N, C-alpha and C positions, 0 to 999 in steps of 0.2 A: 708637641709631644704624641708621639705615635701610641696610640692604645694597645696594638697588637705588633710588637717588634718581630714575631714570628713569620709575620706576612710581608715585611717592607720589600721584599724581593719584587712583588707582585705590583707595586705602586707604578712601575714604568708601562704597564699594561693597562693602567685605568684610562678612563677616558678624561680627557682635559675639561675643565670647566666650560659649560656651555656647546660641548661637542656631543653628538649622538653615536651610538654605536651603528645605527643603520642609516648609512649616509644616502641611500637610494629611495628610503622610506618603506613602508608597508607594499607588499605586492598586492596588486589590483585582483579584486575578488571576479570571479566569473559574471556575477550579475553586473559589476561595475562596467566590464568588458563589453557585455552584452548592450548596455544602455549606449555606450559610447558607439557602437555599431548600428544603434537605432532600434535595437531589440529591446522594447520595453515590455514589462509584463502583460499589458494588454495585447501586444503584437504577438509574444509568446503564447497566451491564452487562445488566442484565435487559431495560430498554427496548431496547436494540440487538439482544439475542438474540431477543426476541419479533418485532421489524420483520424481521430477517433470514430468518425462514422463514414470511414472508407473501407471497403472490403481488403481481405488479407493480399491480394493480388496488386491493388493499387497502392496499399502501404508499401509492400516489396520493392515495386516500381520506383517510388520515391526515394526509398532508402538505397537503392543501388543507381539511382540517376547521377550522371556526371554535370548535370545543369542545374540542379536544385541548389539552394543555399545549404550550406553546411549544417546550419541550426535546424532546419527542416528535414535533412537527411538523418541527424541524430535522433530527432523525434520521433521519425517514422521507423528506424531501427530499434529503438527502445520498445515502440508498441508491438512491433512484429515479434522480437524477442519475448517479451511479456506474453504474449498471445500463444506462442509456441512452447515456453517452459513453464508456463503457470505460476512464474514468479513475478510479481508485480512489484517489487523493490525498485527495478529498473525505471519504472515510470512515477514512481512515488513523488519526486521532485516536479514533475510536470503538472501532475494532479494538484500538488500543492499550489501552483502558480495559479491553475485554474480554478480551484475550489477553495484554497486557504487551508490551513491546519485543521485536521479533524480532530475532534475530541471525543475519546472513547466513551461509548455509553456505558454507565455503571448503574444498573438498576438499585433503587432504593430498596432497602430489606423491608419485608412486610410488617406492618405493626400487628401485634398480638393485642387483641382486645382482653381486657382483664374480664374475668367471669362475673357477672352480676348475680351473685348469690345473697 
């Protein structure tokens, strides 16, 4: 017995028992793709650290190079753009890979001492 006869026309569109609606599975995330290509977090962290200590011209040379790996070019371009725009959101993901998530510092309120009277 159907509990909602108003929706019986939708039954033909329901998945069969044991069938999934996403036959190809969940799409791979960028970190999985990078891992498959051999770019583990330590490898990316090393690239980021190397690029961080280059001067502007060296970073730009990597960013526009035709021989550098794409991941290295992306990191260089992100750092170059961040340096010019002052907008560091572009490099936040790379910095997280290198240093981990930062926890904002929230100072504790000063404790007021009771008057000793």
